[in-house]
All heavy atoms as a GROMACS GRO file, in nm:
protein
  566
    1LYS      N    1  10.282  15.372   1.069
    1LYS     CA    2  10.210  15.259   1.128
    1LYS      C    3  10.243  15.251   1.276
    1LYS      O    4  10.360  15.245   1.313
    1LYS     CB    5  10.258  15.131   1.056
    1LYS     CG    6  10.165  15.014   1.072
    1LYS     CD    7  10.214  14.900   0.986
    1LYS     CE    8  10.182  14.771   1.059
    1LYS     NZ    9  10.230  14.654   0.990
    2LYS      N   10  10.141  15.254   1.360
    2LYS     CA   11  10.172  15.252   1.503
    2LYS      C   12  10.195  15.109   1.552
    2LYS      O   13  10.141  15.015   1.493
    2LYS     CB   14  10.062  15.323   1.583
    2LYS     CG   15   9.930  15.254   1.588
    2LYS     CD   16   9.834  15.336   1.675
    2LYS     CE   17   9.712  15.250   1.702
    2LYS     NZ   18   9.621  15.301   1.796
    3PRO      N   19  10.275  15.093   1.657
    3PRO     CA   20  10.302  14.958   1.707
    3PRO      C   21  10.173  14.891   1.753
    3PRO      O   22  10.078  14.959   1.792
    3PRO     CB   23  10.396  14.979   1.825
    3PRO     CG   24  10.385  15.124   1.860
    3PRO     CD   25  10.337  15.196   1.737
    4MET      N   26  10.172  14.760   1.745
    4MET     CA   27  10.052  14.687   1.786
    4MET      C   28  10.020  14.718   1.931
    4MET      O   29  10.106  14.711   2.017
    4MET     CB   30  10.075  14.536   1.773
    4MET     CG   31  10.016  14.480   1.646
    4MET     SD   32  10.035  14.302   1.636
    4MET     CE   33   9.972  14.246   1.794
    5ASP      N   34   9.897  14.754   1.956
    5ASP     CA   35   9.856  14.780   2.093
    5ASP      C   36   9.835  14.647   2.163
    5ASP      O   37   9.765  14.561   2.113
    5ASP     CB   38   9.726  14.860   2.096
    5ASP     CG   39   9.747  15.003   2.052
    5ASP    OD1   40   9.856  15.056   2.080
    5ASP    OD2   41   9.656  15.061   1.991
    6LYS      N   42   9.899  14.635   2.278
    6LYS     CA   43   9.879  14.514   2.357
    6LYS      C   44   9.746  14.527   2.429
    6LYS      O   45   9.706  14.635   2.467
    6LYS     CB   46   9.990  14.500   2.462
    6LYS     CG   47  10.108  14.424   2.414
    6LYS     CD   48  10.181  14.354   2.526
    6LYS     CE   49  10.286  14.442   2.591
    6LYS     NZ   50  10.374  14.366   2.680
    7LYS      N   51   9.681  14.416   2.444
    7LYS     CA   52   9.560  14.411   2.524
    7LYS      C   53   9.598  14.442   2.668
    7LYS      O   54   9.707  14.406   2.710
    7LYS     CB   55   9.507  14.268   2.519
    7LYS     CG   56   9.364  14.256   2.472
    7LYS     CD   57   9.319  14.114   2.492
    7LYS     CE   58   9.308  14.044   2.358
    7LYS     NZ   59   9.263  13.907   2.372
    8PRO      N   60   9.508  14.504   2.746
    8PRO     CA   61   9.541  14.524   2.887
    8PRO      C   62   9.566  14.390   2.955
    8PRO      O   63   9.500  14.290   2.923
    8PRO     CB   64   9.416  14.591   2.946
    8PRO     CG   65   9.331  14.629   2.830
    8PRO     CD   66   9.377  14.552   2.710
    9ILE      N   67   9.661  14.387   3.047
    9ILE     CA   68   9.698  14.262   3.113
    9ILE      C   69   9.578  14.200   3.186
    9ILE      O   70   9.564  14.079   3.190
    9ILE     CB   71   9.820  14.282   3.206
    9ILE    CG1   72   9.876  14.146   3.249
    9ILE    CG2   73   9.784  14.371   3.326
    9ILE    CD1   74  10.014  14.153   3.312
   10GLU      N   75   9.489  14.285   3.239
   10GLU     CA   76   9.370  14.232   3.309
   10GLU      C   77   9.286  14.147   3.214
   10GLU      O   78   9.234  14.043   3.252
   10GLU     CB   79   9.281  14.346   3.362
   10GLU     CG   80   9.345  14.432   3.468
   10GLU     CD   81   9.437  14.542   3.412
   10GLU    OE1   82   9.448  14.557   3.289
   10GLU    OE2   83   9.500  14.612   3.494
   11ALA      N   84   9.272  14.193   3.089
   11ALA     CA   85   9.192  14.120   2.990
   11ALA      C   86   9.259  13.988   2.953
   11ALA      O   87   9.194  13.884   2.942
   11ALA     CB   88   9.171  14.206   2.865
   12VAL      N   89   9.391  13.992   2.935
   12VAL     CA   90   9.466  13.872   2.900
   12VAL      C   91   9.454  13.769   3.013
   12VAL      O   92   9.427  13.651   2.990
   12VAL     CB   93   9.614  13.905   2.871
   12VAL    CG1   94   9.695  13.779   2.847
   12VAL    CG2   95   9.624  14.000   2.751
   13LEU      N   96   9.469  13.817   3.136
   13LEU     CA   97   9.459  13.728   3.253
   13LEU      C   98   9.320  13.666   3.260
   13LEU      O   99   9.306  13.546   3.280
   13LEU     CB  100   9.490  13.809   3.379
   13LEU     CG  101   9.512  13.733   3.508
   13LEU    CD1  102   9.624  13.630   3.494
   13LEU    CD2  103   9.545  13.828   3.621
   14ARG      N  104   9.218  13.750   3.242
   14ARG     CA  105   9.080  13.701   3.247
   14ARG      C  106   9.056  13.592   3.143
   14ARG      O  107   8.996  13.489   3.171
   14ARG     CB  108   8.984  13.818   3.222
   14ARG     CG  109   8.860  13.814   3.306
   14ARG     CD  110   8.766  13.933   3.291
   14ARG     NE  111   8.788  14.022   3.180
   14ARG     CZ  112   8.834  14.147   3.191
   14ARG    NH1  113   8.868  14.198   3.309
   14ARG    NH2  114   8.848  14.223   3.085
   15GLU      N  115   9.105  13.615   3.021
   15GLU     CA  116   9.082  13.521   2.912
   15GLU      C  117   9.157  13.388   2.930
   15GLU      O  118   9.114  13.286   2.879
   15GLU     CB  119   9.124  13.583   2.778
   15GLU     CG  120   9.024  13.687   2.732
   15GLU     CD  121   9.076  13.770   2.616
   15GLU    OE1  122   9.166  13.722   2.542
   15GLU    OE2  123   9.029  13.884   2.602
   16HIS      N  124   9.270  13.392   2.999
   16HIS     CA  125   9.353  13.271   3.006
   16HIS      C  126   9.345  13.198   3.140
   16HIS      O  127   9.392  13.085   3.150
   16HIS     CB  128   9.499  13.305   2.974
   16HIS     CG  129   9.518  13.344   2.830
   16HIS    ND1  130   9.532  13.251   2.730
   16HIS    CD2  131   9.522  13.466   2.770
   16HIS    CE1  132   9.545  13.314   2.614
   16HIS    NE2  133   9.539  13.444   2.637
   17THR      N  134   9.288  13.261   3.243
   17THR     CA  135   9.286  13.200   3.376
   17THR      C  136   9.216  13.064   3.376
   17THR      O  137   9.269  12.968   3.432
   17THR     CB  138   9.225  13.296   3.480
   17THR    OG1  139   9.318  13.402   3.500
   17THR    CG2  140   9.203  13.226   3.614
   18ASP      N  141   9.099  13.054   3.313
   18ASP     CA  142   9.027  12.926   3.315
   18ASP      C  143   9.112  12.814   3.255
   18ASP      O  144   9.118  12.704   3.310
   18ASP     CB  145   8.894  12.936   3.240
   18ASP     CG  146   8.790  13.015   3.319
   18ASP    OD1  147   8.812  13.041   3.439
   18ASP    OD2  148   8.686  13.050   3.259
   19GLY      N  149   9.177  12.842   3.144
   19GLY     CA  150   9.261  12.741   3.079
   19GLY      C  151   9.380  12.702   3.166
   19GLY      O  152   9.414  12.584   3.175
   20LEU      N  153   9.441  12.801   3.230
   20LEU     CA  154   9.556  12.772   3.316
   20LEU      C  155   9.510  12.695   3.440
   20LEU      O  156   9.574  12.598   3.481
   20LEU     CB  157   9.625  12.902   3.357
   20LEU     CG  158   9.699  12.975   3.246
   20LEU    CD1  159   9.731  13.118   3.287
   20LEU    CD2  160   9.826  12.900   3.207
   21MET      N  161   9.398  12.735   3.498
   21MET     CA  162   9.348  12.670   3.620
   21MET      C  163   9.304  12.526   3.591
   21MET      O  164   9.296  12.445   3.682
   21MET     CB  165   9.230  12.749   3.678
   21MET     CG  166   9.269  12.884   3.738
   21MET     SD  167   9.378  12.873   3.881
   21MET     CE  168   9.264  12.807   4.004
   22ALA      N  169   9.275  12.497   3.465
   22ALA     CA  170   9.234  12.360   3.428
   22ALA      C  171   9.353  12.264   3.431
   22ALA      O  172   9.334  12.143   3.434
   22ALA     CB  173   9.170  12.361   3.289
   23LEU      N  174   9.475  12.316   3.432
   23LEU     CA  175   9.592  12.229   3.436
   23LEU      C  176   9.608  12.173   3.577
   23LEU      O  177   9.606  12.249   3.673
   23LEU     CB  178   9.719  12.307   3.398
   23LEU     CG  179   9.723  12.366   3.257
   23LEU    CD1  180   9.844  12.457   3.242
   23LEU    CD2  181   9.725  12.257   3.152
   24PRO      N  182   9.624  12.041   3.589
   24PRO     CA  183   9.642  11.983   3.723
   24PRO      C  184   9.768  12.040   3.788
   24PRO      O  185   9.872  12.045   3.724
   24PRO     CB  186   9.659  11.833   3.695
   24PRO     CG  187   9.623  11.813   3.552
   24PRO     CD  188   9.631  11.944   3.482
   25GLY      N  189   9.755  12.089   3.911
   25GLY     CA  190   9.871  12.143   3.979
   25GLY      C  191   9.873  12.295   3.983
   25GLY      O  192   9.947  12.353   4.061
   26VAL      N  193   9.793  12.360   3.898
   26VAL     CA  194   9.786  12.507   3.900
   26VAL      C  195   9.684  12.548   4.006
   26VAL      O  196   9.572  12.498   4.006
   26VAL     CB  197   9.747  12.566   3.762
   26VAL    CG1  198   9.726  12.717   3.770
   26VAL    CG2  199   9.854  12.533   3.658
   27VAL      N  200   9.724  12.636   4.099
   27VAL     CA  201   9.635  12.675   4.207
   27VAL      C  202   9.593  12.821   4.202
   27VAL      O  203   9.509  12.865   4.280
   27VAL     CB  204   9.698  12.644   4.346
   27VAL    CG1  205   9.705  12.494   4.369
   27VAL    CG2  206   9.835  12.706   4.361
   28GLY      N  207   9.649  12.897   4.108
   28GLY     CA  208   9.607  13.037   4.099
   28GLY      C  209   9.682  13.113   3.993
   28GLY      O  210   9.785  13.068   3.942
   29THR      N  211   9.627  13.229   3.957
   29THR     CA  212   9.695  13.320   3.865
   29THR      C  213   9.683  13.460   3.921
   29THR      O  214   9.592  13.489   4.000
   29THR     CB  215   9.632  13.319   3.724
   29THR    OG1  216   9.497  13.366   3.734
   29THR    CG2  217   9.634  13.181   3.662
   30ALA      N  218   9.774  13.547   3.884
   30ALA     CA  219   9.769  13.685   3.931
   30ALA      C  220   9.846  13.774   3.836
   30ALA      O  221   9.926  13.727   3.756
   30ALA     CB  222   9.829  13.695   4.071
   31GLN      N  223   9.819  13.902   3.851
   31GLN     CA  224   9.896  14.001   3.778
   31GLN      C  225  10.012  14.040   3.870
   31GLN      O  226   9.993  14.054   3.990
   31GLN     CB  227   9.804  14.119   3.754
   31GLN     CG  228   9.863  14.229   3.674
   31GLN     CD  229   9.761  14.342   3.659
   31GLN    OE1  230   9.640  14.318   3.658
   31GLN    NE2  231   9.808  14.462   3.648
   32GLY      N  232  10.131  14.051   3.814
   32GLY     CA  233  10.245  14.087   3.897
   32GLY      C  234  10.341  14.175   3.821
   32GLY      O  235  10.310  14.223   3.712
   33LEU      N  236  10.458  14.193   3.878
   33LEU     CA  237  10.565  14.267   3.812
   33LEU      C  238  10.686  14.175   3.798
   33LEU      O  239  10.725  14.110   3.894
   33LEU     CB  240  10.605  14.390   3.894
   33LEU     CG  241  10.513  14.510   3.887
   33LEU    CD1  242  10.565  14.620   3.978
   33LEU    CD2  243  10.500  14.564   3.745
   34CYS      N  244  10.740  14.170   3.679
   34CYS     CA  245  10.862  14.094   3.652
   34CYS      C  246  10.961  14.194   3.593
   34CYS      O  247  10.934  14.251   3.487
   34CYS     CB  248  10.835  13.981   3.552
   34CYS     SG  249  10.711  13.863   3.610
   35ASP      N  250  11.071  14.216   3.662
   35ASP     CA  251  11.169  14.316   3.618
   35ASP      C  252  11.105  14.452   3.594
   35ASP      O  253  11.135  14.519   3.496
   35ASP     CB  254  11.242  14.269   3.490
   35ASP     CG  255  11.319  14.140   3.513
   35ASP    OD1  256  11.375  14.124   3.624
   35ASP    OD2  257  11.322  14.055   3.422
   36GLY      N  258  11.009  14.488   3.680
   36GLY     CA  259  10.947  14.619   3.669
   36GLY      C  260  10.840  14.632   3.562
   36GLY      O  261  10.783  14.738   3.543
   37LYS      N  262  10.812  14.524   3.489
   37LYS     CA  263  10.708  14.528   3.385
   37LYS      C  264  10.592  14.438   3.426
   37LYS      O  265  10.613  14.336   3.490
   37LYS     CB  266  10.764  14.478   3.252
   37LYS     CG  267  10.875  14.562   3.196
   37LYS     CD  268  10.905  14.518   3.053
   37LYS     CE  269  11.036  14.576   3.003
   37LYS     NZ  270  11.152  14.494   3.041
   38PRO      N  271  10.469  14.474   3.384
   38PRO     CA  272  10.356  14.388   3.418
   38PRO      C  273  10.375  14.249   3.361
   38PRO      O  274  10.421  14.233   3.247
   38PRO     CB  275  10.236  14.456   3.349
   38PRO     CG  276  10.281  14.594   3.315
   38PRO     CD  277  10.431  14.589   3.303
   39CYS      N  278  10.344  14.149   3.441
   39CYS     CA  279  10.353  14.011   3.393
   39CYS      C  280  10.242  13.930   3.457
   39CYS      O  281  10.170  13.978   3.544
   39CYS     CB  282  10.490  13.950   3.425
   39CYS     SG  283  10.517  13.924   3.601
   40ILE      N  284  10.230  13.808   3.412
   40ILE     CA  285  10.128  13.716   3.463
   40ILE      C  286  10.199  13.613   3.548
   40ILE      O  287  10.297  13.553   3.504
   40ILE     CB  288  10.051  13.653   3.346
   40ILE    CG1  289   9.966  13.762   3.279
   40ILE    CG2  290   9.965  13.536   3.394
   40ILE    CD1  291   9.901  13.721   3.150
   41LYS      N  292  10.150  13.593   3.669
   41LYS     CA  293  10.208  13.492   3.757
   41LYS      C  294  10.113  13.373   3.763
   41LYS      O  295   9.992  13.391   3.773
   41LYS     CB  296  10.231  13.548   3.897
   41LYS     CG  297  10.336  13.658   3.896
   41LYS     CD  298  10.381  13.693   4.035
   41LYS     CE  299  10.484  13.805   4.030
   41LYS     NZ  300  10.618  13.760   4.059
   42VAL      N  301  10.170  13.256   3.752
   42VAL     CA  302  10.092  13.132   3.763
   42VAL      C  303  10.146  13.059   3.884
   42VAL      O  304  10.266  13.031   3.893
   42VAL     CB  305  10.106  13.045   3.635
   42VAL    CG1  306  10.027  12.916   3.650
   42VAL    CG2  307  10.057  13.122   3.513
   43PHE      N  308  10.057  13.033   3.980
   43PHE     CA  309  10.097  12.966   4.104
   43PHE      C  310  10.070  12.817   4.092
   43PHE      O  311   9.960  12.777   4.053
   43PHE     CB  312  10.022  13.026   4.223
   43PHE     CG  313  10.045  13.174   4.236
   43PHE    CD1  314   9.944  13.264   4.210
   43PHE    CD2  315  10.169  13.224   4.272
   43PHE    CE1  316   9.965  13.401   4.220
   43PHE    CE2  317  10.192  13.361   4.283
   43PHE     CZ  318  10.089  13.449   4.256
   44VAL      N  319  10.169  12.736   4.124
   44VAL     CA  320  10.156  12.591   4.113
   44VAL      C  321  10.193  12.526   4.247
   44VAL      O  322  10.271  12.582   4.323
   44VAL     CB  323  10.245  12.533   4.000
   44VAL    CG1  324  10.207  12.594   3.865
   44VAL    CG2  325  10.393  12.556   4.026
   45VAL      N  326  10.136  12.408   4.272
   45VAL     CA  327  10.168  12.335   4.394
   45VAL      C  328  10.316  12.298   4.391
   45VAL      O  329  10.390  12.324   4.485
   45VAL     CB  330  10.079  12.209   4.407
   45VAL    CG1  331  10.120  12.128   4.529
   45VAL    CG2  332   9.932  12.248   4.416
   46THR      N  333  10.359  12.236   4.281
   46THR     CA  334  10.498  12.195   4.265
   46THR      C  335  10.538  12.222   4.121
   46THR      O  336  10.464  12.187   4.029
   46THR     CB  337  10.514  12.044   4.292
   46THR    OG1  338  10.451  12.013   4.417
   46THR    CG2  339  10.660  12.003   4.299
   47LYS      N  340  10.655  12.280   4.101
   47LYS     CA  341  10.705  12.301   3.964
   47LYS      C  342  10.756  12.168   3.912
   47LYS      O  343  10.855  12.116   3.963
   47LYS     CB  344  10.822  12.401   3.965
   47LYS     CG  345  10.783  12.545   3.959
   47LYS     CD  346  10.908  12.629   3.933
   47LYS     CE  347  10.881  12.776   3.961
   47LYS     NZ  348  10.996  12.859   3.930
   48THR      N  349  10.686  12.114   3.814
   48THR     CA  350  10.735  11.991   3.751
   48THR      C  351  10.763  12.021   3.605
   48THR      O  352  10.703  12.112   3.548
   48THR     CB  353  10.629  11.878   3.759
   48THR    OG1  354  10.512  11.922   3.687
   48THR    CG2  355  10.590  11.847   3.903
   49ALA      N  356  10.852  11.944   3.545
   49ALA     CA  357  10.886  11.965   3.404
   49ALA      C  358  10.760  11.952   3.318
   49ALA      O  359  10.738  12.028   3.225
   49ALA     CB  360  10.992  11.865   3.360
   50ASP      N  361  10.676  11.854   3.354
   50ASP     CA  362  10.554  11.829   3.279
   50ASP      C  363  10.462  11.950   3.284
   50ASP      O  364  10.408  11.995   3.183
   50ASP     CB  365  10.484  11.706   3.340
   50ASP     CG  366  10.365  11.662   3.257
   50ASP    OD1  367  10.376  11.666   3.133
   50ASP    OD2  368  10.261  11.628   3.316
   51LEU      N  369  10.444  12.007   3.403
   51LEU     CA  370  10.357  12.123   3.419
   51LEU      C  371  10.416  12.245   3.350
   51LEU      O  372  10.346  12.317   3.279
   51LEU     CB  373  10.336  12.149   3.569
   51LEU     CG  374  10.231  12.253   3.607
   51LEU    CD1  375  10.097  12.223   3.541
   51LEU    CD2  376  10.216  12.260   3.757
   52LEU      N  377  10.546  12.267   3.368
   52LEU     CA  378  10.611  12.382   3.305
   52LEU      C  379  10.600  12.375   3.153
   52LEU      O  380  10.590  12.478   3.087
   52LEU     CB  381  10.757  12.392   3.348
   52LEU     CG  382  10.778  12.431   3.495
   52LEU    CD1  383  10.925  12.419   3.532
   52LEU    CD2  384  10.725  12.570   3.526
   53ALA      N  385  10.599  12.254   3.099
   53ALA     CA  386  10.588  12.238   2.954
   53ALA      C  387  10.449  12.281   2.904
   53ALA      O  388  10.433  12.316   2.788
   53ALA     CB  389  10.614  12.093   2.915
   54GLN      N  390  10.350  12.279   2.992
   54GLN     CA  391  10.213  12.313   2.952
   54GLN      C  392  10.179  12.460   2.972
   54GLN      O  393  10.078  12.508   2.923
   54GLN     CB  394  10.113  12.229   3.032
   54GLN     CG  395  10.127  12.080   3.008
   54GLN     CD  396  10.030  12.004   3.097
   54GLN    OE1  397   9.910  12.010   3.076
   54GLN    NE2  398  10.082  11.934   3.196
   55ILE      N  399  10.263  12.531   3.048
   55ILE     CA  400  10.236  12.672   3.076
   55ILE      C  401  10.320  12.757   2.982
   55ILE      O  402  10.443  12.743   2.982
   55ILE     CB  403  10.268  12.704   3.224
   55ILE    CG1  404  10.178  12.620   3.316
   55ILE    CG2  405  10.250  12.853   3.251
   55ILE    CD1  406  10.214  12.631   3.464
   56PRO      N  407  10.257  12.842   2.901
   56PRO     CA  408  10.336  12.922   2.808
   56PRO      C  409  10.426  13.021   2.883
   56PRO      O  410  10.392  13.063   2.993
   56PRO     CB  411  10.229  12.998   2.726
   56PRO     CG  412  10.105  12.991   2.806
   56PRO     CD  413  10.114  12.872   2.896
   57SER      N  414  10.541  13.055   2.824
   57SER     CA  415  10.630  13.150   2.889
   57SER      C  416  10.588  13.294   2.860
   57SER      O  417  10.630  13.387   2.928
   57SER     CB  418  10.775  13.127   2.846
   57SER     OG  419  10.783  13.136   2.706
   58VAL      N  420  10.504  13.310   2.757
   58VAL     CA  421  10.452  13.442   2.721
   58VAL      C  422  10.305  13.426   2.680
   58VAL      O  423  10.272  13.331   2.608
   58VAL     CB  424  10.532  13.503   2.603
   58VAL    CG1  425  10.471  13.636   2.560
   58VAL    CG2  426  10.677  13.522   2.641
   59LEU      N  427  10.219  13.514   2.727
   59LEU     CA  428  10.079  13.517   2.684
   59LEU      C  429  10.050  13.654   2.626
   59LEU      O  430  10.058  13.755   2.697
   59LEU     CB  431   9.984  13.493   2.803
   59LEU     CG  432   9.962  13.350   2.848
   59LEU    CD1  433   9.875  13.348   2.973
   59LEU    CD2  434   9.900  13.266   2.738
   60GLU      N  435  10.019  13.658   2.497
   60GLU     CA  436   9.983  13.783   2.429
   60GLU      C  437  10.079  13.898   2.462
   60GLU      O  438  10.038  14.010   2.488
   60GLU     CB  439   9.839  13.820   2.463
   60GLU     CG  440   9.743  13.710   2.416
   60GLU     CD  441   9.597  13.751   2.423
   60GLU    OE1  442   9.565  13.867   2.390
   60GLU    OE2  443   9.515  13.667   2.462
   61GLY      N  444  10.209  13.864   2.464
   61GLY     CA  445  10.310  13.968   2.484
   61GLY      C  446  10.352  13.990   2.628
   61GLY      O  447  10.445  14.064   2.654
   62TYR      N  448  10.284  13.926   2.723
   62TYR     CA  449  10.321  13.942   2.865
   62TYR      C  450  10.400  13.820   2.911
   62TYR      O  451  10.361  13.707   2.883
   62TYR     CB  452  10.197  13.958   2.953
   62TYR     CG  453  10.120  14.084   2.925
   62TYR    CD1  454  10.004  14.082   2.849
   62TYR    CD2  455  10.166  14.207   2.973
   62TYR    CE1  456   9.934  14.199   2.822
   62TYR    CE2  457  10.096  14.325   2.947
   62TYR     CZ  458   9.979  14.320   2.871
   62TYR     OH  459   9.911  14.435   2.845
   63THR      N  460  10.508  13.844   2.984
   63THR     CA  461  10.588  13.736   3.040
   63THR      C  462  10.503  13.660   3.141
   63THR      O  463  10.426  13.720   3.215
   63THR     CB  464  10.712  13.795   3.112
   63THR    OG1  465  10.786  13.869   3.015
   63THR    CG2  466  10.800  13.686   3.172
   64VAL      N  467  10.519  13.528   3.141
   64VAL     CA  468  10.450  13.444   3.240
   64VAL      C  469  10.556  13.388   3.334
   64VAL      O  470  10.656  13.332   3.290
   64VAL     CB  471  10.374  13.329   3.171
   64VAL    CG1  472  10.312  13.236   3.274
   64VAL    CG2  473  10.267  13.384   3.078
   65GLU      N  474  10.536  13.407   3.463
   65GLU     CA  475  10.629  13.357   3.563
   65GLU      C  476  10.557  13.252   3.647
   65GLU      O  477  10.447  13.277   3.696
   65GLU     CB  478  10.674  13.474   3.651
   65GLU     CG  479  10.792  13.441   3.738
   65GLU     CD  480  10.841  13.566   3.811
   65GLU    OE1  481  10.785  13.596   3.917
   65GLU    OE2  482  10.935  13.631   3.761
   66VAL      N  483  10.619  13.135   3.661
   66VAL     CA  484  10.559  13.028   3.740
   66VAL      C  485  10.620  13.031   3.880
   66VAL      O  486  10.742  13.034   3.894
   66VAL     CB  487  10.583  12.891   3.673
   66VAL    CG1  488  10.524  12.778   3.758
   66VAL    CG2  489  10.523  12.889   3.533
   67GLU      N  490  10.534  13.034   3.980
   67GLU     CA  491  10.580  13.035   4.119
   67GLU      C  492  10.526  12.914   4.192
   67GLU      O  493  10.407  12.885   4.184
   67GLU     CB  494  10.531  13.162   4.190
   67GLU     CG  495  10.616  13.282   4.161
   67GLU     CD  496  10.578  13.401   4.246
   67GLU    OE1  497  10.536  13.383   4.362
   67GLU    OE2  498  10.591  13.513   4.195
   68GLU      N  499  10.615  12.846   4.262
   68GLU     CA  500  10.574  12.730   4.340
   68GLU      C  501  10.525  12.777   4.476
   68GLU      O  502  10.596  12.846   4.548
   68GLU     CB  503  10.696  12.637   4.356
   68GLU     CG  504  10.662  12.505   4.419
   68GLU     CD  505  10.780  12.410   4.414
   68GLU    OE1  506  10.822  12.373   4.302
   68GLU    OE2  507  10.830  12.376   4.520
   69THR      N  508  10.401  12.744   4.509
   69THR     CA  509  10.341  12.794   4.634
   69THR      C  510  10.303  12.682   4.729
   69THR      O  511  10.270  12.708   4.844
   69THR     CB  512  10.212  12.872   4.605
   69THR    OG1  513  10.121  12.785   4.538
   69THR    CG2  514  10.238  12.995   4.522
   70GLY      N  515  10.302  12.558   4.679
   70GLY     CA  516  10.245  12.451   4.760
   70GLY      C  517  10.094  12.462   4.750
   70GLY      O  518  10.040  12.540   4.672
   71VAL      N  519  10.024  12.383   4.829
   71VAL     CA  520   9.877  12.384   4.822
   71VAL      C  521   9.825  12.510   4.891
   71VAL      O  522   9.870  12.546   4.998
   71VAL     CB  523   9.821  12.257   4.893
   71VAL    CG1  524   9.669  12.260   4.891
   71VAL    CG2  525   9.873  12.133   4.824
   72ILE      N  526   9.733  12.578   4.821
   72ILE     CA  527   9.672  12.696   4.881
   72ILE      C  528   9.533  12.657   4.930
   72ILE      O  529   9.454  12.601   4.855
   72ILE     CB  530   9.660  12.810   4.775
   72ILE    CG1  531   9.800  12.856   4.733
   72ILE    CG2  532   9.578  12.927   4.830
   72ILE    CD1  533   9.800  12.960   4.625
   73ARG      N  534   9.507  12.686   5.055
   73ARG     CA  535   9.374  12.656   5.110
   73ARG      C  536   9.309  12.785   5.155
   73ARG      O  537   9.376  12.873   5.207
   73ARG     CB  538   9.387  12.562   5.231
   73ARG     CG  539   9.429  12.423   5.193
   73ARG     CD  540   9.412  12.327   5.309
   73ARG     NE  541   9.464  12.195   5.272
   73ARG     CZ  542   9.593  12.161   5.279
   73ARG    NH1  543   9.681  12.248   5.320
   73ARG    NH2  544   9.630  12.040   5.245
   74ALA      N  545   9.178  12.791   5.138
   74ALA     CA  546   9.104  12.908   5.187
   74ALA      C  547   9.112  12.910   5.339
   74ALA      O  548   9.107  12.805   5.404
   74ALA     CB  549   8.959  12.900   5.142
   75LEU      N  550   9.124  13.028   5.393
   75LEU     CA  551   9.124  13.040   5.540
   75LEU      C  552   8.982  13.020   5.590
   75LEU      O  553   8.888  13.075   5.535
   75LEU     CB  554   9.175  13.179   5.581
   75LEU     CG  555   9.320  13.208   5.542
   75LEU    CD1  556   9.356  13.351   5.574
   75LEU    CD2  557   9.415  13.113   5.614
   76GLU      N  558   8.969  12.939   5.692
   76GLU     CA  559   8.834  12.912   5.746
   76GLU      C  560   8.790  13.025   5.835
   76GLU      O  561   8.867  13.076   5.913
   76GLU     CB  562   8.835  12.781   5.826
   76GLU     CG  563   8.869  12.660   5.740
   76GLU     CD  564   8.766  12.635   5.628
   76GLU    OE1  565   8.645  12.652   5.654
   76GLU    OE2  566   8.808  12.600   5.517
   0.00000   0.00000   0.00000
């Protein structure tokens, strides 16, 4: 029996970005590296206990890392 194939991280990110972005305080998501392995980064204005409680630490086998970025504005 072969080990369960993980979905590509791009697909996992695509499927979960809308839900993550719907959380107040989340300003972006990205694919990144955590300890040399692919992971999902969630960018937040401010890391609050309430927000961290709503963001899963793992999505479909990929580690989720929350990064505090402050408000992100598009460059004019």
